[in-house]
C-alpha positions as CSV (number, residue, x, y, z in Angstrom):
1,M,1.2,25.7,20.6
2,L,-1.9,23.8,20.8
3,D,-5.2,25.6,20.9
4,A,-7.5,24.7,23.9
5,Y,-10.6,25.5,21.5
6,S,-9.4,22.8,19.2
7,A,-7.5,20.1,21.1
8,S,-8.7,18.0,24.1
9,P,-7.6,19.3,27.6
10,N,-4.9,17.0,29.4
11,F,-3.9,19.0,32.4
12,L,-6.3,20.3,35.4
13,A,-5.3,22.3,38.0
14,I,-7.7,23.1,41.0
15,G,-7.2,25.8,43.7
16,H,-7.7,29.4,44.3
17,V,-6.6,32.0,41.9
18,T,-5.4,34.9,44.0
19,K,-4.7,38.7,44.1
20,D,-1.4,39.5,45.4
21,L,-1.5,43.1,46.6
22,H,1.0,45.9,46.1
23,P,1.2,49.1,47.7
24,D,-0.2,51.4,45.2
25,G,-3.3,49.6,45.3
26,T,-2.6,47.1,42.3
27,F,-2.4,43.6,42.3
28,S,-0.7,40.6,40.5
29,L,-2.8,37.6,39.7
30,G,-1.2,34.6,41.6
31,G,-2.0,31.2,42.9
32,T,-0.5,27.7,42.2
33,V,-3.2,27.2,39.3
34,T,-2.0,30.4,38.1
35,F,1.6,29.8,37.5
36,A,1.1,26.0,36.8
37,T,-1.3,26.5,34.1
38,L,0.6,29.2,32.4
39,A,3.6,27.0,32.5
40,A,1.9,24.0,31.3
41,Y,0.3,26.0,28.3
42,R,3.7,27.1,27.3
43,L,5.1,23.6,27.5
44,G,2.5,22.3,25.0
45,L,0.0,21.1,27.2
46,V,-3.7,22.1,27.0
47,P,-4.3,23.2,30.7
48,T,-7.7,23.7,32.5
49,I,-8.7,25.5,35.9
50,V,-11.3,24.9,38.5
51,T,-11.1,27.9,40.6
52,S,-13.1,30.3,42.9
53,A,-13.0,34.2,43.0
54,D,-15.2,37.3,43.0
55,A,-17.3,37.8,39.7
56,D,-15.2,40.8,38.6
57,L,-11.9,38.8,38.7
58,L,-13.7,35.6,37.3
59,S,-14.8,38.0,34.1
60,R,-11.2,39.1,33.5
61,L,-9.3,35.8,33.9
62,P,-9.5,35.1,30.1
63,S,-7.4,38.2,29.3
64,L,-5.3,37.9,32.6
65,L,-4.4,34.4,31.8
66,S,-5.1,33.3,28.1
67,P,-8.5,33.0,26.2
68,A,-7.3,29.4,25.3
69,I,-7.3,28.0,28.9
70,P,-10.8,27.1,29.9
71,V,-11.9,28.0,33.6
72,Q,-14.6,26.3,35.8
73,A,-15.5,29.4,37.7
74,I,-17.1,29.1,41.3
75,P,-18.5,32.5,42.2
76,S,-17.6,33.9,45.5
77,A,-18.1,37.1,47.4
78,E,-14.4,37.4,47.8
79,T,-11.1,36.4,45.9
80,S,-8.3,35.0,48.0
81,T,-6.0,38.0,48.6
82,F,-2.4,38.1,49.9
83,V,0.4,40.2,50.8
84,N,3.8,39.0,50.4
85,V,6.9,40.3,51.9
86,Y,10.3,38.7,51.1
87,A,13.2,39.4,53.2
88,Q,16.6,37.5,53.5
89,G,15.1,34.5,51.6
90,F,12.0,34.2,53.8
91,R,8.5,35.2,52.9
92,T,6.0,36.8,55.4
93,Q,2.4,36.4,54.3
94,Y,-1.1,37.9,55.1
95,L,-4.3,36.5,53.8
96,C,-6.6,39.5,53.4
97,A,-9.8,37.5,52.0
98,R,-10.7,34.0,51.0
99,A,-12.7,32.7,48.2
100,S,-15.1,29.7,48.7
101,T,-14.2,26.3,49.2
102,I,-14.1,24.1,46.2
103,Q,-16.4,21.0,46.5
104,P,-16.2,17.8,44.7
105,D,-19.3,18.6,42.8
106,H,-17.7,21.6,41.4
107,I,-15.3,19.4,39.1
108,P,-16.9,19.0,35.6
109,T,-17.5,15.5,35.0
110,A,-15.6,15.8,31.5
111,W,-12.3,16.7,33.3
112,R,-12.4,14.0,35.9
113,D,-10.6,11.7,33.7
114,L,-7.8,14.0,32.4
115,P,-4.2,12.5,32.2
116,V,-2.7,15.1,34.8
117,V,-4.4,16.6,37.8
118,L,-2.7,19.0,40.2
119,L,-4.2,20.0,43.4
120,G,-3.0,23.2,44.2
121,P,-4.6,24.6,47.5
122,L,-3.5,27.9,49.1
123,A,-6.1,28.8,52.0
124,Q,-7.4,25.3,53.1
125,E,-10.0,25.5,50.0
126,L,-9.6,21.8,49.2
127,T,-10.7,19.2,51.5
128,P,-9.8,15.4,51.3
129,Q,-13.2,14.7,49.9
130,I,-12.0,16.2,46.4
131,L,-10.2,13.0,46.0
132,S,-13.2,11.0,45.8
133,V,-13.8,12.3,41.9
134,F,-10.3,11.1,41.2
135,P,-10.0,7.3,41.6
136,R,-7.0,5.6,40.4
137,R,-6.3,4.6,36.8
138,P,-3.8,3.7,34.6
139,G,-2.3,6.6,32.7
140,R,-3.6,9.3,35.0
141,I,-1.1,11.4,37.3
142,L,-2.7,12.8,40.5
143,A,-0.4,15.3,42.1
144,A,-0.6,17.9,44.9
145,T,1.2,20.8,46.1
146,P,0.4,21.0,50.0
147,Q,1.2,24.5,51.0
148,G,-2.3,25.5,51.3
149,W,-2.7,22.5,53.9
150,L,0.2,23.6,55.7
151,R,-1.1,27.2,56.5
152,R,-3.4,28.7,59.0
153,W,-4.0,32.5,59.7
154,D,-4.8,34.5,62.8
155,A,-7.6,37.2,63.1
156,D,-5.1,39.8,61.4
157,G,-4.4,37.7,58.5
158,R,-1.2,36.8,59.4
159,V,-0.3,33.4,58.0
160,W,1.4,30.9,60.1
161,P,2.3,27.1,59.6
162,T,-0.1,24.4,60.8
163,P,0.1,20.6,60.8
164,W,-1.3,18.8,57.9
165,L,-3.9,16.7,59.8
166,D,-5.2,14.9,56.7
167,A,-1.7,13.7,55.5
168,E,-2.3,10.2,56.6
169,Q,-5.6,10.3,54.3
170,V,-4.4,12.2,51.4
171,L,-0.9,10.9,50.5
172,P,-1.7,7.2,49.7
173,Q,-4.4,8.5,47.2
174,L,-1.7,10.5,45.4
175,D,0.9,9.7,43.0
176,V,3.0,12.7,43.4
177,L,3.7,15.0,46.0
178,I,5.6,18.1,45.2
179,L,6.8,20.7,48.1
180,S,9.5,22.9,49.2
181,H,12.0,21.6,51.7
182,D,11.4,25.0,53.7
183,D,7.7,24.3,53.8
184,L,8.6,21.8,56.5
185,L,11.2,23.7,58.5
186,P,8.7,25.4,61.0
187,F,7.6,21.7,62.0
188,A,11.4,20.7,62.4
189,N,12.6,23.2,64.7
190,G,14.5,24.6,61.8
191,S,16.5,21.6,61.4
192,R,17.1,20.4,58.0
193,T,17.9,16.8,59.5
194,E,14.3,16.9,61.1
195,A,12.8,18.2,58.1
196,D,14.5,15.4,56.0
197,A,12.8,12.8,58.5
198,I,9.6,14.2,57.6
199,L,10.1,13.8,53.8
200,N,11.5,10.5,54.4
201,A,8.2,9.4,56.3
202,W,6.0,11.0,53.7
203,S,8.0,9.4,50.7
204,Q,6.8,6.1,52.0
205,R,3.3,7.0,51.7
206,V,3.1,8.2,48.1
207,P,4.8,6.5,45.2
208,M,6.9,9.8,44.1
209,L,7.7,12.9,46.1
210,V,9.8,15.9,44.9
211,A,11.2,18.1,47.7
212,T,12.5,21.5,46.2
213,D,15.4,23.2,48.0
214,G,16.1,26.7,46.1
215,R,19.4,27.2,44.3
216,H,20.4,23.5,46.1
217,G,18.2,21.8,43.6
218,A,15.6,19.2,44.5
219,T,15.3,15.6,45.9
220,L,13.2,13.0,44.2
221,Y,12.0,10.1,46.3
222,Q,10.6,6.9,44.5
223,Q,9.0,4.6,46.9
224,G,11.1,6.2,49.7
225,V,14.3,5.9,48.0
226,P,15.9,9.5,47.7
227,A,18.0,11.0,44.6
228,S,19.6,14.6,44.5
229,F,19.7,16.7,41.5
230,P,21.5,20.1,41.4
231,A,19.9,23.2,40.2
232,Y,21.0,25.1,37.1
233,P,22.4,28.6,37.9
234,A,19.7,31.3,37.4
235,H,19.3,35.0,38.1
236,E,16.2,35.3,40.4
237,V,13.8,38.0,39.6
238,D,10.8,37.0,41.5
239,P,10.5,33.8,43.7
240,T,6.7,34.0,44.0
241,G,5.3,30.9,41.9
242,A,8.6,29.2,41.2
243,G,7.6,26.1,42.9
244,D,4.2,26.2,41.0
245,V,6.1,26.5,37.7
246,F,8.7,23.8,38.5
247,A,5.6,21.5,39.8
248,A,3.9,22.1,36.2
249,S,7.1,21.4,34.4
250,F,8.0,18.1,36.4
251,L,4.4,16.8,35.7
252,A,4.7,17.8,31.9
253,T,7.6,15.4,31.7
254,S,6.4,13.0,33.9
255,T,3.6,12.0,31.8
256,S,6.0,10.0,29.7
257,M,7.4,8.5,33.0
258,A,6.3,5.1,34.7
259,I,4.9,6.3,38.1
260,P,5.7,3.6,41.0
261,P,2.6,1.7,42.2
262,R,1.1,3.2,45.4
263,P,2.6,2.1,48.7
264,P,0.5,0.1,51.0
265,T,-2.2,2.0,53.2
266,S,-2.4,-0.2,56.2
267,P,-2.0,1.9,59.5
268,T,0.3,-0.8,60.8
269,A,2.8,-0.9,57.6
270,L,4.5,2.3,58.2
271,P,5.8,4.7,61.0
272,P,3.4,7.8,62.0
273,S,4.0,10.8,60.3
274,P,5.7,13.6,62.2
275,L,3.0,16.0,61.0
276,S,0.0,14.3,61.9
277,S,0.5,12.8,65.4
278,P,-2.1,12.8,67.8
279,A,-0.9,15.8,69.7
280,S,-1.3,17.7,66.3
281,A,-4.7,16.8,66.0
282,A,-5.7,18.9,68.8
283,S,-4.6,21.9,67.0
284,P,-7.4,24.7,66.9
285,P,-9.1,25.4,63.7
286,P,-7.8,28.7,61.6
287,P,-9.8,31.7,63.0
288,R,-12.1,33.6,61.1
289,L,-10.7,36.1,58.6
290,P,-11.0,39.7,58.2
291,S,-13.7,40.4,55.6
292,A,-11.6,42.9,53.8
293,C,-8.1,44.1,53.2
294,A,-7.2,48.0,53.7
295,P,-3.5,48.2,52.1
296,S,-3.1,51.7,52.7
297,R,-3.8,51.5,56.2
298,K,-3.6,48.2,58.0
299,F,-0.7,46.8,55.8
300,A,1.3,50.2,55.7
301,P,4.3,48.6,57.8
302,I,4.1,45.7,55.6
303,Y,4.5,47.8,52.6
304,A,7.4,49.7,53.9
305,C,9.3,46.6,54.7
306,A,8.8,45.5,51.1
307,H,9.6,49.1,49.8
308,A,12.8,48.6,51.7
309,N,13.6,45.1,50.2
310,N,12.9,46.5,46.7
311,T,10.3,44.2,46.1
312,S,8.6,46.6,43.6
313,T,11.5,46.6,41.4
314,I,11.6,42.9,41.3
315,Q,7.8,42.9,40.6
316,H,8.6,45.3,37.5
317,E,11.1,43.1,36.1
318,A,9.0,40.0,36.6
319,Q,6.4,41.4,34.1
320,S,8.4,40.5,31.3
321,I,8.6,36.9,32.0
322,Y,5.0,36.0,33.6
323,P,2.1,38.1,31.9
324,G,0.1,36.6,34.8
325,K,2.5,38.8,37.1
326,N,1.6,42.2,35.4
327,R,-0.3,44.4,37.7
328,V,-4.0,45.1,37.7
329,R,-5.9,47.9,38.7
């Protein structure tokens, strides 16, 4: 295994680390950057993180992740904090607190040329301006998992889908977009056919797009041309972070692949995206978040549901697989 203290970093993940709360007051470390960097590290890459969280969590990150993973930390009054409830294959999510937005000048100059960059927003913490520090160059893969750009939250912290209004601006600047097929179902009236139409439109704006589909496998689009790949049989322990691990694994192997050139960016060259139409642009901004989360009171019904679905047992089993999933007090 490569040591980040003796080898040059080659994988940069940007986004919020999170606290995923449990009914007993403990939490697991979560977030795309958490799962992706752990996976990259175990695959032999030398990952780094740019994130924002409260001072206490930032001080504990080396022990929660690995001392060999360098972190550029942006102090914040709060850490992005979630409650996740799974039932019948679907997740209900509450955002209890949000860390600071990550700005372009937070990215260390020495890390702006790394060969793999993964943008992993969770709560609208990355704006399109972050792309300004990663101009395209040969030998670098700029990728994104857009789930944090597809979320809004109400005054109670309940997370809801929202159109990706910046898709037209962001997609042509990426090399790879990785997302779950289910991320698009709320915008497609639950129709897989309509979700596929959105994927087809987006795949014409980015050289490579990967849409995962759980046990059904994944579809890889290259310059708009799809190819389907089945999934390996597996026993699901905890679905949280599965897509992020997939993204890191895909990018780790993609470093040896030829990424197609970016498509034309002329607004007349391609049809409009279903998720960034003029009608969508009128969507209201996310409401202000509650300042704190009180799991024993406010979220008691959520935890009752989680207990009924035995998620605590699933979480316990997951600890043996991902150290980052261990509970913290």
